[in-house]
KOLVONU-666018 format. One record per residue: x, y, z of N, C-alpha, C in turn. Coordinates in nm, 4 decimals. Layout:
<r n_px="X" n_py="Y" n_pz="Z" ca_px="X" ca_py="Y" ca_pz="Z" c_px="X" c_py="Y" c_pz="Z"/>
...
% end
This chain:
<r n_px="23.4764" n_py="-1.8711" n_pz="28.5671" ca_px="23.4565" ca_py="-1.7385" ca_pz="28.5183" c_px="23.4056" c_py="-1.6531" c_pz="28.6321"/>
<r n_px="23.4677" n_py="-1.5376" n_pz="28.6491" ca_px="23.4300" ca_py="-1.4464" ca_pz="28.7551" c_px="23.4010" c_py="-1.3100" c_pz="28.6956"/>
<r n_px="23.2859" n_py="-1.2543" n_pz="28.7269" ca_px="23.2548" ca_py="-1.1186" ca_pz="28.6854" c_px="23.3097" c_py="-1.0215" c_pz="28.7885"/>
<r n_px="23.3868" n_py="-0.9241" n_pz="28.7431" ca_px="23.4370" ca_py="-0.8205" ca_pz="28.8322" c_px="23.3427" c_py="-0.7007" c_pz="28.8337"/>
<r n_px="23.2484" n_py="-0.6981" n_pz="28.7404" ca_px="23.1453" ca_py="-0.5951" ca_pz="28.7315" c_px="23.0111" c_py="-0.6650" c_pz="28.7370"/>
<r n_px="22.9232" n_py="-0.6177" n_pz="28.8209" ca_px="22.7913" ca_py="-0.6812" ca_pz="28.8357" c_px="22.6993" c_py="-0.6361" c_pz="28.7220"/>
<r n_px="22.6364" n_py="-0.7317" n_pz="28.6515" ca_px="22.5402" ca_py="-0.6938" ca_pz="28.5477" c_px="22.4162" c_py="-0.6315" c_pz="28.6110"/>
<r n_px="22.3494" n_py="-0.5470" n_pz="28.5345" ca_px="22.2300" ca_py="-0.4815" ca_pz="28.5868" c_px="22.1013" c_py="-0.5356" c_pz="28.5275"/>
<r n_px="22.1124" n_py="-0.6084" n_pz="28.4161" ca_px="21.9896" ca_py="-0.6514" ca_pz="28.3506" c_px="22.0078" c_py="-0.7850" c_pz="28.2803"/>
<r n_px="21.8964" n_py="-0.8545" n_pz="28.2629" ca_px="21.8821" ca_py="-0.9703" ca_pz="28.1754" c_px="21.9476" c_py="-1.0974" c_pz="28.2299"/>
<r n_px="21.9082" n_py="-1.2083" n_pz="28.1733" ca_px="21.9617" ca_py="-1.3425" ca_pz="28.2011" c_px="21.9753" c_py="-1.3721" c_pz="28.3498"/>
<r n_px="21.8867" n_py="-1.3153" n_pz="28.4287" ca_px="21.8876" ca_py="-1.3376" ca_pz="28.5734" c_px="22.0258" c_py="-1.3131" c_pz="28.6325"/>
<r n_px="22.1033" n_py="-1.2274" n_pz="28.5663" ca_px="22.2369" ca_py="-1.1878" ca_pz="28.6120" c_px="22.3289" c_py="-1.3065" c_pz="28.6358"/>
<r n_px="22.3128" n_py="-1.4132" n_pz="28.5580" ca_px="22.3933" ca_py="-1.5340" ca_pz="28.5719" c_px="22.5169" c_py="-1.5242" c_pz="28.4827"/>
<r n_px="22.6361" n_py="-1.5115" n_pz="28.5402" ca_px="22.7568" ca_py="-1.4925" ca_pz="28.4594" c_px="22.7915" c_py="-1.6090" c_pz="28.3687"/>
<r n_px="22.7435" n_py="-1.7289" n_pz="28.3968" ca_px="22.7779" ca_py="-1.8432" ca_pz="28.3126" c_px="22.7250" c_py="-1.8289" c_pz="28.1705"/>
<r n_px="22.6311" n_py="-1.7361" n_pz="28.1447" ca_px="22.5829" ca_py="-1.7172" ca_pz="28.0075" c_px="22.6939" c_py="-1.6644" c_pz="27.9167"/>
<r n_px="22.8013" n_py="-1.6115" n_pz="27.9748" ca_px="22.9125" ca_py="-1.5613" ca_pz="27.8940" c_px="23.0011" c_py="-1.6733" c_pz="27.8406"/>
<r n_px="22.9975" n_py="-1.7894" n_pz="27.9016" ca_px="23.0881" ca_py="-1.8974" ca_pz="27.8612" c_px="23.0174" c_py="-2.0306" c_pz="27.8363"/>
<r n_px="22.8851" n_py="-2.0320" n_pz="27.8311" ca_px="22.8141" ca_py="-2.1591" ca_pz="27.8177" c_px="22.8044" c_py="-2.2098" c_pz="27.6738"/>
<r n_px="22.8500" n_py="-2.1312" n_pz="27.5780" ca_px="22.8483" ca_py="-2.1736" ca_pz="27.4383" c_px="22.7171" c_py="-2.1490" c_pz="27.3669"/>
<r n_px="22.6133" n_py="-2.1102" n_pz="27.4397" ca_px="22.4833" ca_py="-2.0823" ca_pz="27.3778" c_px="22.4798" c_py="-1.9365" c_pz="27.3330"/>
<r n_px="22.4385" n_py="-1.9149" n_pz="27.2092" ca_px="22.4267" ca_py="-1.7782" ca_pz="27.1592" c_px="22.3008" c_py="-1.7134" c_pz="27.2142"/>
<r n_px="22.3068" n_py="-1.5826" n_pz="27.2321" ca_px="22.1900" ca_py="-1.5079" ca_pz="27.2764" c_px="22.0856" c_py="-1.5037" c_pz="27.1671"/>
<r n_px="21.9616" n_py="-1.4896" n_pz="27.2062" ca_px="21.8533" ca_py="-1.4860" ca_pz="27.1092" c_px="21.8157" c_py="-1.3438" c_pz="27.0720"/>
<r n_px="21.6975" n_py="-1.3286" n_pz="27.0157" ca_px="21.6490" ca_py="-1.1988" ca_pz="26.9711" c_px="21.5814" c_py="-1.1185" c_pz="27.0804"/>
<r n_px="21.5691" n_py="-1.1759" n_pz="27.1985" ca_px="21.5055" ca_py="-1.1056" ca_pz="27.3094" c_px="21.6060" c_py="-1.0722" c_pz="27.4175"/>
<r n_px="21.5725" n_py="-0.9753" n_pz="27.5003" ca_px="21.6622" ca_py="-0.9290" ca_pz="27.6059" c_px="21.7004" c_py="-1.0390" c_pz="27.7047"/>
<r n_px="21.6090" n_py="-1.1318" n_pz="27.7313" ca_px="21.6316" ca_py="-1.2292" ca_pz="27.8377" c_px="21.6849" c_py="-1.3628" c_pz="27.7874"/>
<r n_px="21.7273" n_py="-1.3680" n_pz="27.6638" ca_px="21.7757" ca_py="-1.4915" ca_pz="27.6047" c_px="21.9284" c_py="-1.4955" c_pz="27.6041"/>
<r n_px="21.9875" n_py="-1.5296" n_pz="27.7167" ca_px="22.1330" ca_py="-1.5453" ca_pz="27.7307" c_px="22.2132" c_py="-1.4168" c_pz="27.7123"/>
<r n_px="22.1599" n_py="-1.3036" n_pz="27.7525" ca_px="22.2343" ca_py="-1.1774" ca_pz="27.7478" c_px="22.2512" c_py="-1.1242" c_pz="27.8884"/>
<r n_px="22.3589" n_py="-1.0508" n_pz="27.9095" ca_px="22.3776" ca_py="-0.9750" ca_pz="28.0330" c_px="22.3814" c_py="-0.8280" c_pz="27.9952"/>
<r n_px="22.3262" n_py="-0.7419" n_pz="28.0794" ca_px="22.3261" ca_py="-0.5987" ca_pz="28.0528" c_px="22.4130" c_py="-0.5239" c_pz="28.1533"/>
<r n_px="22.4959" n_py="-0.4340" n_pz="28.1027" ca_px="22.5838" ca_py="-0.3538" ca_pz="28.1878" c_px="22.5539" c_py="-0.2080" c_pz="28.1597"/>
<r n_px="22.4749" n_py="-0.1487" n_pz="28.2466" ca_px="22.4301" ca_py="-0.0115" ca_pz="28.2274" c_px="22.5167" c_py="0.0837" c_pz="28.3084"/>
<r n_px="22.5821" n_py="0.1757" n_pz="28.2381" ca_px="22.6608" ca_py="0.2778" ca_pz="28.3053" c_px="22.7967" c_py="0.2324" c_pz="28.3545"/>
<r n_px="22.8347" n_py="0.1085" n_pz="28.3259" ca_px="22.9672" ca_py="0.0613" ca_pz="28.3656" c_px="23.0176" c_py="-0.0409" c_pz="28.2642"/>
<r n_px="23.1460" n_py="-0.0666" n_pz="28.2679" ca_px="23.2084" ca_py="-0.1604" ca_pz="28.1758" c_px="23.2006" c_py="-0.3025" c_pz="28.2301"/>
<r n_px="23.1845" n_py="-0.3965" n_pz="28.1399" ca_px="23.1935" ca_py="-0.5374" ca_pz="28.1775" c_px="23.3399" c_py="-0.5713" c_pz="28.1972"/>
<r n_px="23.3727" n_py="-0.6264" n_pz="28.3126" ca_px="23.5070" ca_py="-0.6776" ca_pz="28.3393" c_px="23.4901" c_py="-0.8169" c_pz="28.3960"/>
<r n_px="23.5570" n_py="-0.9129" n_pz="28.3322" ca_px="23.5435" ca_py="-1.0527" ca_pz="28.3729" c_px="23.6778" c_py="-1.1224" c_pz="28.3624"/>
<r n_px="23.6964" n_py="-1.2265" n_pz="28.4426" ca_px="23.8170" ca_py="-1.3091" ca_pz="28.4393" c_px="23.7741" c_py="-1.4521" c_pz="28.4094"/>
<r n_px="23.8370" n_py="-1.5099" n_pz="28.3089" ca_px="23.8148" ca_py="-1.6508" ca_pz="28.2769" c_px="23.9449" c_py="-1.7226" c_pz="28.3078"/>
<r n_px="23.9458" n_py="-1.8018" n_pz="28.4133" ca_px="24.0658" ca_py="-1.8731" ca_pz="28.4574" c_px="24.0626" c_py="-2.0134" c_pz="28.3978"/>
<r n_px="24.1590" n_py="-2.0442" n_pz="28.3122" ca_px="24.1660" ca_py="-2.1751" ca_pz="28.2480" c_px="24.2382" c_py="-2.2792" c_pz="28.3336"/>
<r n_px="24.2873" n_py="-2.2371" n_pz="28.4501" ca_px="24.3507" ca_py="-2.3314" ca_pz="28.5410" c_px="24.4999" c_py="-2.3468" c_pz="28.5212"/>
<r n_px="24.5455" n_py="-2.3411" n_pz="28.3963" ca_px="24.6888" ca_py="-2.3484" ca_pz="28.3671" c_px="24.7142" c_py="-2.2821" c_pz="28.2320"/>
<r n_px="24.8410" n_py="-2.2629" n_pz="28.1973" ca_px="24.8750" ca_py="-2.2006" ca_pz="28.0692" c_px="24.8319" c_py="-2.2885" c_pz="27.9541"/>
<r n_px="24.7638" n_py="-2.2277" n_pz="27.8575" ca_px="24.7165" ca_py="-2.2989" ca_pz="27.7401" c_px="24.7293" c_py="-2.2080" c_pz="27.6182"/>
<r n_px="24.7441" n_py="-2.2683" n_pz="27.5026" ca_px="24.7416" ca_py="-2.1922" ca_pz="27.3787" c_px="24.5963" c_py="-2.1648" c_pz="27.3422"/>
<r n_px="24.5697" n_py="-2.0413" n_pz="27.3039" ca_px="24.4358" ca_py="-2.0006" ca_pz="27.2627" c_px="24.4448" c_py="-1.9588" c_pz="27.1169"/>
<r n_px="24.3614" n_py="-2.0165" n_pz="27.0317" ca_px="24.3667" ca_py="-1.9816" ca_pz="26.8893" c_px="24.2692" c_py="-1.8703" c_pz="26.8543"/>
<r n_px="24.1623" n_py="-1.8530" n_pz="26.9329" ca_px="24.0692" ca_py="-1.7444" ca_pz="26.9034" c_px="23.9847" c_py="-1.7123" c_pz="27.0264"/>
<r n_px="23.9346" n_py="-1.5910" n_pz="27.0270" ca_px="23.8414" ca_py="-1.5439" ca_pz="27.1288" c_px="23.7291" c_py="-1.4746" c_pz="27.0535"/>
<r n_px="23.6067" n_py="-1.5036" n_pz="27.0891" ca_px="23.4960" ca_py="-1.4368" ca_pz="27.0208" c_px="23.3919" c_py="-1.3927" c_pz="27.1223"/>
<r n_px="23.3252" n_py="-1.2859" n_pz="27.0884" ca_px="23.2165" ca_py="-1.2344" ca_pz="27.1710" c_px="23.1035" c_py="-1.1890" c_pz="27.0788"/>
<r n_px="22.9840" n_py="-1.1839" n_pz="27.1326" ca_px="22.8682" ca_py="-1.1368" ca_pz="27.0576" c_px="22.7979" c_py="-1.0314" c_pz="27.1420"/>
<r n_px="22.7380" n_py="-0.9356" n_pz="27.0749" ca_px="22.6706" ca_py="-0.8263" ca_pz="27.1439" c_px="22.5328" c_py="-0.8057" c_pz="27.0840"/>
<r n_px="22.4460" n_py="-0.7460" n_pz="27.1616" ca_px="22.3063" ca_py="-0.7261" ca_pz="27.1256" c_px="22.2793" c_py="-0.5760" c_pz="27.1224"/>
<r n_px="22.2147" n_py="-0.5291" n_pz="27.0172" ca_px="22.1817" ca_py="-0.3870" ca_pz="27.0081" c_px="22.0358" c_py="-0.3699" c_pz="26.9663"/>
<r n_px="21.9645" n_py="-0.2904" n_pz="27.0440" ca_px="21.8272" ca_py="-0.2512" ca_pz="27.0113" c_px="21.8186" c_py="-0.1026" c_pz="27.0464"/>
<r n_px="21.8439" n_py="-0.0178" n_pz="26.9490" ca_px="21.8589" ca_py="0.1250" ca_pz="26.9772" c_px="21.7325" c_py="0.1898" c_pz="27.0322"/>
<r n_px="21.6146" n_py="0.1452" n_pz="26.9891" ca_px="21.4929" ca_py="0.2068" ca_pz="27.0418" c_px="21.4646" c_py="0.1672" c_pz="27.1869"/>
<r n_px="21.5407" n_py="0.0735" n_pz="27.2416" ca_px="21.5331" ca_py="0.0378" ca_pz="27.3838" c_px="21.6599" c_py="0.0783" c_pz="27.4576"/>
<r n_px="21.7396" n_py="0.1627" n_pz="27.3951" ca_px="21.8636" ca_py="0.2163" ca_pz="27.4516" c_px="21.9599" c_py="0.1044" c_pz="27.4928"/>
<r n_px="21.9720" n_py="0.0050" n_pz="27.4058" ca_px="22.0684" ca_py="-0.1038" ca_pz="27.4228" c_px="22.1646" c_py="-0.0935" c_pz="27.3055"/>
<r n_px="22.2921" n_py="-0.0662" n_pz="27.3355" ca_px="22.3894" ca_py="-0.0376" ca_pz="27.2301" c_px="22.5092" c_py="-0.1318" c_pz="27.2376"/>
<r n_px="22.5729" n_py="-0.1499" n_pz="27.1218" ca_px="22.7001" ca_py="-0.2208" ca_pz="27.1174" c_px="22.8040" c_py="-0.1423" c_pz="27.1972"/>
<r n_px="22.9047" n_py="-0.2095" n_pz="27.2509" ca_px="23.0115" ca_py="-0.1359" ca_pz="27.3201" c_px="23.0915" c_py="-0.0520" c_pz="27.2206"/>
<r n_px="23.1490" n_py="0.0564" n_pz="27.2693" ca_px="23.2342" ca_py="0.1404" ca_pz="27.1845" c_px="23.3639" c_py="0.0696" c_pz="27.1500"/>
<r n_px="23.4135" n_py="-0.0100" n_pz="27.2448" ca_px="23.5344" ca_py="-0.0883" ca_pz="27.2194" c_px="23.5385" c_py="-0.2061" c_pz="27.3146"/>
<r n_px="23.6161" n_py="-0.3069" n_pz="27.2758" ca_px="23.6362" ca_py="-0.4257" ca_pz="27.3580" c_px="23.7858" c_py="-0.4526" c_pz="27.3617"/>
<r n_px="23.8400" n_py="-0.4722" n_pz="27.4806" ca_px="23.9815" ca_py="-0.5039" ca_pz="27.4961" c_px="23.9937" c_py="-0.6399" c_pz="27.5630"/>
<r n_px="24.0752" n_py="-0.7260" n_pz="27.5039" ca_px="24.1018" ca_py="-0.8592" ca_pz="27.5586" c_px="24.2431" c_py="-0.8590" c_pz="27.6165"/>
<r n_px="24.2580" n_py="-0.9182" n_pz="27.7337" ca_px="24.3875" ca_py="-0.9294" ca_pz="27.8006" c_px="24.4150" c_py="-1.0753" c_pz="27.8323"/>
<r n_px="24.5416" n_py="-1.1081" n_pz="27.8510" ca_px="24.5767" ca_py="-1.2389" ca_pz="27.9035" c_px="24.6804" c_py="-1.2206" c_pz="28.0123"/>
<r n_px="24.6900" n_py="-1.3198" n_pz="28.0996" ca_px="24.7862" ca_py="-1.3162" ca_pz="28.2095" c_px="24.8277" c_py="-1.4587" c_pz="28.2423"/>
<r n_px="24.9538" n_py="-1.4770" n_pz="28.2699" ca_px="25.0034" ca_py="-1.6073" ca_pz="28.3136" c_px="25.0149" c_py="-1.6173" c_pz="28.4648"/>
<r n_px="24.9987" n_py="-1.5028" n_pz="28.5345" ca_px="25.0153" ca_py="-1.5042" ca_pz="28.6799" c_px="24.8940" c_py="-1.4485" c_pz="28.7552"/>
<r n_px="24.7844" n_py="-1.4202" n_pz="28.6859" ca_px="24.6635" ca_py="-1.3632" ca_pz="28.7456" c_px="24.6846" c_py="-1.2259" c_pz="28.8079"/>
<r n_px="24.7959" n_py="-1.1607" n_pz="28.7758" ca_px="24.8238" ca_py="-1.0279" ca_pz="28.8314" c_px="24.8535" c_py="-0.9261" c_pz="28.7229"/>
<r n_px="24.9396" n_py="-0.9622" n_pz="28.6299" ca_px="24.9839" ca_py="-0.8694" ca_pz="28.5267" c_px="24.9183" c_py="-0.9046" c_pz="28.3938"/>
<r n_px="24.8280" n_py="-0.8182" n_pz="28.3496" ca_px="24.7579" ca_py="-0.8427" ca_pz="28.2238" c_px="24.8307" c_py="-0.7790" c_pz="28.1067"/>
<r n_px="24.8319" n_py="-0.8490" n_pz="27.9951" ca_px="24.8906" ca_py="-0.8004" ca_pz="27.8703" c_px="24.7795" c_py="-0.7901" c_pz="27.7675"/>
<r n_px="24.7748" n_py="-0.6793" n_pz="27.6957" ca_px="24.6706" ca_py="-0.6614" ca_pz="27.5949" c_px="24.6895" c_py="-0.7602" c_pz="27.4814"/>
<r n_px="24.5851" n_py="-0.8371" n_pz="27.4535" ca_px="24.5845" ca_py="-0.9281" ca_pz="27.3397" c_px="24.5364" c_py="-0.8555" c_pz="27.2160"/>
<r n_px="24.4272" n_py="-0.7779" n_pz="27.2347" ca_px="24.3662" ca_py="-0.7133" ca_pz="27.1201" c_px="24.2683" c_py="-0.6070" c_pz="27.1688"/>
<r n_px="24.2589" n_py="-0.4998" n_pz="27.0920" ca_px="24.1587" ca_py="-0.3958" ca_pz="27.1139" c_px="24.0758" c_py="-0.3880" c_pz="26.9870"/>
<r n_px="23.9459" n_py="-0.3996" n_pz="27.0015" ca_px="23.8552" ca_py="-0.3917" ca_pz="26.8868" c_px="23.7658" c_py="-0.2705" c_pz="26.9083"/>
<r n_px="23.7698" n_py="-0.1761" n_pz="26.8154" ca_px="23.6849" ca_py="-0.0582" ca_pz="26.8251" c_px="23.5609" c_py="-0.0775" c_pz="26.7406"/>
<r n_px="23.4481" n_py="-0.0268" n_pz="26.7901" ca_px="23.3236" ca_py="-0.0325" ca_pz="26.7159" c_px="23.3298" c_py="0.0745" c_pz="26.6076"/>
<r n_px="23.3298" n_py="0.0318" n_pz="26.4833" ca_px="23.3421" ca_py="0.1254" ca_pz="26.3716" c_px="23.2060" c_py="0.1792" c_pz="26.3283"/>
<r n_px="23.0978" n_py="0.1282" n_pz="26.3866" ca_px="22.9647" ca_py="0.1764" ca_pz="26.3537" c_px="22.9402" c_py="0.3052" c_pz="26.4305"/>
<r n_px="22.9218" n_py="0.4138" n_pz="26.3593" ca_px="22.8960" ca_py="0.5423" ca_pz="26.4235" c_px="22.7560" c_py="0.5865" c_pz="26.3845"/>
<r n_px="22.6755" n_py="0.6143" n_pz="26.4836" ca_px="22.5390" ca_py="0.6597" ca_pz="26.4575" c_px="22.5359" c_py="0.8117" c_pz="26.4667"/>
<r n_px="22.4788" n_py="0.8743" n_pz="26.3692" ca_px="22.4667" ca_py="1.0193" ca_pz="26.3662" c_px="22.3211" c_py="1.0562" c_pz="26.3841"/>
<r n_px="22.2968" n_py="1.1589" n_pz="26.4640" ca_px="22.1610" ca_py="1.2103" ca_pz="26.4743" c_px="22.1566" c_py="1.3444" c_pz="26.4037"/>
<r n_px="22.0513" n_py="1.3651" n_pz="26.3296" ca_px="22.0380" ca_py="1.4912" ca_pz="26.2560" c_px="21.9413" c_py="1.5809" c_pz="26.3315"/>
<r n_px="21.9777" n_py="1.7088" n_pz="26.3350" ca_px="21.8912" ca_py="1.8043" ca_pz="26.4046" c_px="21.8299" c_py="1.9000" c_pz="26.3076"/>
% end
């Protein structure tokens, strides 16, 4: 697994927390990576072509600490490490409104 975007916070910036199978906890430093002001971009190279039945991700949100879910997540796949094809786009349907 290679991060193309450097994390800015949490989990000692160790990218393996994204693929180690351990779920993040209730605290900022429990298996989470933080990407402030930029998008997370990562490549997971499986070594050869394989069938994938599912992809899952988890996100952490603590609004009073300005930690928010992503607005959207796009998954891509590639058989040649050059040309990516969109697998799925998931939009965050949770919209927060502030009243003035």
